[in-house]
C-alpha positions in Angstrom: 16.6 -11.8 38.6 13.7 -13.8 40.2 13.4 -11.7 43.2 12.9 -8.4 41.6 10.4 -10.0 39.3 8.6 -11.6 42.3 8.3 -8.2 44.1 7.1 -6.4 40.7 4.5 -9.1 40.4 3.3 -8.7 44.1 3.1 -5.0 43.7 1.3 -5.1 40.5 -1.3 -7.7 41.5 -1.7 -7.0 45.1 -4.7 -8.9 46.2 -5.2 -7.7 49.8 -5.9 -4.0 49.2 -7.0 -1.7 46.3 -5.7 1.7 46.7 -4.7 4.6 44.7 -1.5 3.0 43.3 -3.3 0.2 42.1 -5.6 2.4 40.3 -3.0 4.5 38.9 -1.1 1.3 37.5 -4.4 0.4 36.0 -4.7 3.5 34.3 -1.1 3.0 32.9 -2.1 -0.2 31.5 -5.2 1.0 29.9 -3.2 3.9 28.4 -0.9 1.4 26.9 -3.8 -0.7 25.8 -5.7 2.0 24.0 -2.4 3.1 22.2 -1.5 -0.3 20.8 -5.2 -1.1 19.9 -5.1 2.2 18.0 -1.8 1.6 16.2 -3.3 -1.7 15.3 -6.7 -0.4 13.9 -5.4 2.4 12.3 -2.5 0.5 10.5 -5.1 -2.3 9.5 -7.5 0.3 8.0 -4.6 1.9 6.0 -3.4 -1.2 4.8 -6.9 -2.0 3.4 -7.1 1.5 1.7 -3.7 0.9 0.4 -4.6 -2.4 -0.8 -7.9 -1.3 -2.5 -6.1 2.0 -4.2 -3.2 0.0 -5.6 -5.8 -2.7 -6.9 -7.5 -0.3 -8.8 -4.2 0.8 -10.5 -3.0 -2.7 -10.7 -6.1 -4.0 -12.4 -4.8 -2.6 -15.5 -1.1 -2.7 -14.9 0.8 -5.9 -16.0 2.7 -8.2 -13.8 5.8 -7.2 -15.9 6.5 -4.6 -18.5 9.7 -4.5 -20.7 10.6 -1.0 -21.9 13.8 0.4 -23.5 16.4 2.1 -21.5 16.7 4.8 -24.2 14.1 6.1 -26.4 10.2 5.4 -26.4 10.1 2.4 -29.1 12.3 -0.8 -29.9 12.3 -3.5 -32.3 11.4 -7.1 -31.3 13.2 -8.6 -34.2 15.9 -10.0 -31.9 15.5 -13.9 -31.5 15.4 -13.4 -27.7 12.1 -12.0 -27.8 10.7 -14.8 -29.6 12.2 -17.2 -26.9 10.4 -15.1 -24.3 7.3 -15.6 -26.1 7.7 -19.3 -26.0 8.8 -19.5 -22.2 6.6 -21.8 -20.4 6.8 -19.6 -17.2 5.1 -16.8 -19.4 1.4 -17.3 -19.5 0.6 -14.0 -21.4 2.8 -12.2 -23.8 1.8 -9.0 -25.5 3.3 -6.5 -27.6 2.1 -2.6 -27.0 2.2 0.4 -29.0 0.9 3.5 -27.5 0.7 7.1 -27.7 -1.4 10.4 -27.4 -3.9 11.0 -30.0 -6.8 13.6 -30.4 -10.0 11.8 -30.7 -13.1 13.2 -32.4 -16.6 12.2 -32.6 -19.6 14.4 -33.7 -17.9 17.8 -33.2 -16.6 16.5 -29.7 -12.9 16.2 -29.2 -10.6 14.7 -26.6 -6.9 14.0 -26.0 -6.7 10.3 -25.2 -4.1 7.7 -25.0 -4.5 5.0 -27.5 -2.9 1.6 -26.6 -2.5 -1.2 -29.3 -2.6 -4.8 -27.8 -2.7 -8.1 -29.4 -6.4 -9.1 -29.8 -5.9 -12.4 -28.1 -4.4 -10.8 -25.0 -7.5 -8.7 -24.2 -8.3 -10.5 -21.0 -5.0 -10.0 -19.6 -5.4 -6.0 -20.1 -9.1 -5.8 -19.0 -11.6 -8.1 -17.3 -15.3 -8.3 -17.5 -15.5 -6.8 -14.0 -14.0 -3.6 -15.8 -16.6 -3.5 -18.3 -19.4 -1.1 -18.2 -21.3 -1.9 -21.4 -20.5 -3.5 -24.8 -18.5 -6.5 -25.8 -14.9 -6.9 -24.2 -13.3 -7.7 -27.7 -11.1 -5.5 -29.9 -11.7 -7.4 -33.2 -15.2 -8.5 -33.9 -15.8 -10.4 -37.0 -12.4 -9.5 -38.4 -13.2 -5.9 -38.0 -11.1 -3.8 -35.7 -13.1 -2.1 -32.7 -11.9 0.1 -30.0 -12.7 -0.2 -26.1 -13.2 3.2 -24.5 -12.2 4.5 -20.9 -15.2 6.3 -19.1 -13.6 9.5 -19.6 -13.4 9.3 -23.4 -16.9 8.3 -23.7 -18.1 10.9 -21.2 -16.3 13.5 -23.5 -17.2 12.1 -27.0 -20.7 10.7 -26.2 -19.8 7.8 -28.6 -22.6 5.3 -28.8 -21.8 1.6 -28.4 -24.6 0.4 -30.6 -25.8 1.2 -33.9 -24.0 1.9 -37.3 -22.8 5.7 -36.7 -20.3 4.8 -33.7 -17.0 5.5 -35.6 -14.7 7.6 -33.7 -11.8 9.6 -35.6 -8.2 9.3 -34.3 -5.6 11.9 -35.3 -2.0 12.1 -34.5 0.9 14.1 -36.2 3.0 11.8 -38.7 6.3 11.5 -37.2 7.8 10.4 -40.8 6.0 13.1 -42.8 8.0 14.7 -45.3 9.3 18.3 -44.6 8.5 19.2 -48.2 4.6 18.7 -47.7 2.9 22.2 -48.6 -0.5 21.0 -47.1 -0.5 20.7 -43.4 -3.2 18.2 -43.4 -0.8 15.7 -44.9 1.2 15.9 -41.9 -1.6 14.3 -39.7 -2.5 10.8 -40.0 -6.2 10.0 -39.6 -8.0 6.8 -39.0 -11.5 5.6 -38.2 -12.6 2.8 -35.9 -16.0 2.0 -34.2 -16.3 1.4 -30.5 -17.1 -1.9 -29.0 -17.4 -1.3 -25.3 -16.8 1.2 -22.5 -14.9 0.4 -19.3 -15.9 1.3 -15.8 -14.9 4.7 -14.3 -11.5 4.0 -12.6 -8.3 5.9 -12.3 -5.5 4.7 -14.5 -7.4 3.9 -17.7 -10.1 6.5 -18.0 -8.6 8.4 -20.8 -7.6 5.1 -22.5 -8.6 3.7 -25.9 -7.8 -0.1 -26.5 -7.3 -1.0 -30.1 -5.7 -3.9 -31.9 -1.9 -3.4 -32.3 -2.2 -3.7 -36.1 -4.5 -0.6 -36.2 -2.1 1.2 -33.8 0.9 0.4 -36.0 -1.0 1.9 -39.1 -2.4 4.9 -37.1 1.1 5.9 -35.7 3.0 4.7 -38.8 5.2 2.6 -36.8 5.3 -0.8 -38.2 8.8 -2.2 -37.1 8.8 -0.9 -33.6 6.7 -1.0 -30.4 6.5 0.8 -27.0 6.7 -2.0 -24.5 6.0 -5.6 -24.0 3.6 -6.8 -21.2 3.8 -10.1 -19.4 2.2 -12.3 -16.9 3.9 -15.1 -15.2 2.4 -18.7 -14.6 3.0 -18.3 -10.7 3.3 -15.6 -8.2 6.9 -15.8 -8.1 7.3 -12.4 -10.6 10.4 -11.3 -8.5 12.4 -14.3 -9.9 10.8 -14.3 -13.4 11.7 -10.5 -13.3 15.4 -11.2 -12.6 15.5 -14.1 -15.2 14.2 -12.0 -18.0 16.3 -8.9 -17.1 19.5 -10.9 -17.2 18.7 -12.4 -20.5 17.6 -8.9 -22.2 20.5 -7.3 -20.9 21.2 -3.6 -20.1 19.5 -2.1 -22.9 16.0 -2.9 -21.4 14.0 -2.4 -18.1 11.9 -5.1 -16.7 9.7 -3.3 -14.4 7.1 -4.9 -12.0 3.8 -3.1 -10.9 5.4 -1.1 -8.1 8.2 0.1 -10.7 5.5 1.1 -13.2 3.7 3.5 -10.6 6.5 4.5 -8.4 5.0 7.9 -7.3 1.5 6.3 -6.5 3.3 3.5 -4.4 5.5 5.8 -2.5 2.7 8.3 -1.7 0.3 5.6 -0.5 2.9 3.9 2.0 4.4 7.4 3.1 1.1 8.3 4.3 0.5 5.1 6.2 3.7 5.6 7.9 3.2 9.2 8.8 -0.2 8.3 10.3 1.8 5.6 12.2 4.3 8.1 13.8 1.4 10.5 14.7 -0.4 7.6 16.6 2.8 6.5 18.1 3.7 10.0 19.4 0.2 10.1 21.2 0.8 6.5 22.4 4.2 7.6 23.9 2.4 10.3 25.9 0.1 7.6 27.2 3.3 5.6 28.2 4.6 8.2 30.2 1.8 7.3 32.5 4.2 4.6 33.8 6.4 7.5 35.2 3.6 8.6 37.4 2.8 5.0 38.4 6.2 4.1 39.5 6.8 7.3 41.2 3.7 6.7 43.3 4.5 3.3 44.1 8.1 4.2 45.0 6.6 6.5 47.7 4.0 4.1 48.8 6.4 1.3 49.4 9.1 3.5 51.1 9.0 1.3 54.3 9.4 -1.8 52.1 12.5 -0.3 50.5 13.9 0.4 54.0 13.3 -3.2 55.0 15.0 -4.7 51.7 17.9 -2.5 52.2 18.3 -3.6 56.0 18.0 -7.2 54.6 21.2 -6.5 52.3 19.4 -5.6 49.0 21.6 -3.4 47.0 20.8 -0.3 44.9 20.4 -2.3 41.7 17.8 -4.9 43.1 15.6 -2.3 44.3 15.6 -0.4 41.1 15.0 -3.6 39.1 11.9 -4.2 41.2 10.2 -1.2 39.8 11.8 -1.4 36.3 10.2 -4.8 35.9 6.7 -3.4 37.1 7.1 -0.9 34.5 8.0 -3.6 31.7 4.9 -5.7 33.0 2.6 -2.7 32.6 3.8 -2.3 29.2 3.5 -6.1 28.3 0.1 -6.5 29.6 -1.3 -3.5 28.0 0.2 -4.0 24.6 -0.6 -7.8 24.4 -4.4 -7.0 25.5 -4.5 -3.9 23.2 -3.1 -5.8 20.1 -5.7 -8.6 20.8 -8.4 -6.1 21.1 -7.5 -4.2 17.8 -7.0 -7.6 16.1 -10.5 -8.8 17.2 -12.0 -5.3 16.0 -10.3 -5.5 12.5 -11.6 -9.2 12.2 -15.2 -8.1 12.9 -14.8 -5.1 10.6 -13.5 -7.5 7.6 -16.3 -10.0 8.4 -19.4 -7.6 9.2 -18.1 -4.4 7.8 -20.0 -2.4 10.5 -17.8 0.8 10.1 -19.6 2.2 6.9 -18.5 4.9 4.6 -20.7 7.6 3.2 -23.2 7.0 0.1 -21.4 7.2 -3.4 -18.1 5.9 -2.0 -16.3 3.1 -4.0 -17.0 0.7 -1.0 -19.8 0.2 1.4 -17.5 -0.5 4.4 -13.8 0.5 5.0 -11.5 -2.0 4.0 -9.3 -3.8 6.4 -6.1 -5.7 5.6 -4.5 -7.3 8.6 -0.7 -7.8 8.2 1.1 -9.4 11.2 4.3 -7.7 10.4 2.6 -4.5 11.5 1.9 -6.2 14.9 5.5 -7.1 15.4 6.5 -3.5 14.5 3.7 -2.0 17.1 4.7 -4.4 19.9 8.5 -3.7 19.5 7.8 0.2 19.4 5.7 -0.1 22.5 8.1 -2.3 24.4 11.1 -0.3 23.5 9.7 3.1 24.4 8.1 1.6 27.7 11.5 -0.1 28.6 13.3 3.2 28.2 10.6 5.1 30.3 10.6 2.3 33.0 14.4 2.4 33.2 14.6 6.2 33.5 11.7 6.4 36.0 12.9 3.7 38.3 16.6 5.0 38.2 15.5 8.6 38.9 12.9 7.6 41.8 15.5 5.5 43.6 18.2 7.9 43.2 15.9 10.6 44.8 14.7 8.2 47.4 18.2 7.5 48.4 18.9 11.4 48.6 16.2 12.0 50.8 17.1 9.2 53.2 20.6 10.6 53.4 19.1 14.1 54.2 16.7 12.4 56.9 19.5 10.5 58.5 21.8 13.6 58.9 
């Protein structure tokens, strides 16, 4: 094993002469290097974009959300829900009631989503960073108020300050009597003043946050809710999720953030891996330079091969010399490329020199370095390089032997 590696090392790092073979080998190393660095940079940039996009949606998504398996609403009169509220592992517990409503103000109309929450849990549903204007509260001086999404305010033009800032919310009464002669009696209508406007962000642009008591009165749903939104006392949400699911049974679903937005998560991640495979294919093309490098090396070292055979070297040993040289080219290129890619990503994260266009949500492209990606990249490059080196060394030595047999005849 040591002898093939010794010869491969001597051929790759020959100090006596620099000829075309050394240059071709260097080009092969550079090809692997650039491919690896490109994969590291592209995946890190996509990780940054993925993290940013998901953070925009996760800002308003609770850590855990309990929903019924069947139907849209459920009752919380079961004692296990009260036990869950008192669970020391749960830092925030809020019952939620939500539905689509027709919002009106000053002859403007908009279909919005009203979401009733417990007033004390407002900071778990929104933060001051999300606030564009107004006061982040759904109950001021014992009076119910609404917090509007940016799209709602843009369509209704509701002022935050002043006396005349009450918007009207309308929804068909699900419990209306079928004997009503007047259709207006089938519509429930309530008025509520606006206290704040949220920033323009996907996920809550069409939202109207109100106290849950107001939502129950508006929707005529006093005994049931749509969901329960929870936040845990630590980051081990998977364990808390399993614990709550086991306690509530099969009648309820306990969803984490990914399960609340499955399409979004799948789309973002699939885009990342599609780009990974595209760049990998480009990298494989660069790795095929190893074939040319080994082919030229076999031709150049023809005399050395003859000498080694005369000294008793077998076919496998000679083949391994060129095989290990291909592995060395891939190992050097991938290692240096990964380090250069890592350095570039760290520099981008610190200095942000790759800027975005004006009007973007961020000034510089975000970067998220995940070392699991490095492992995947290195393994991919080495596996492909190993296969290419093995095939190239085997085919070249076989052809060399055939030529020698013909020459001897």
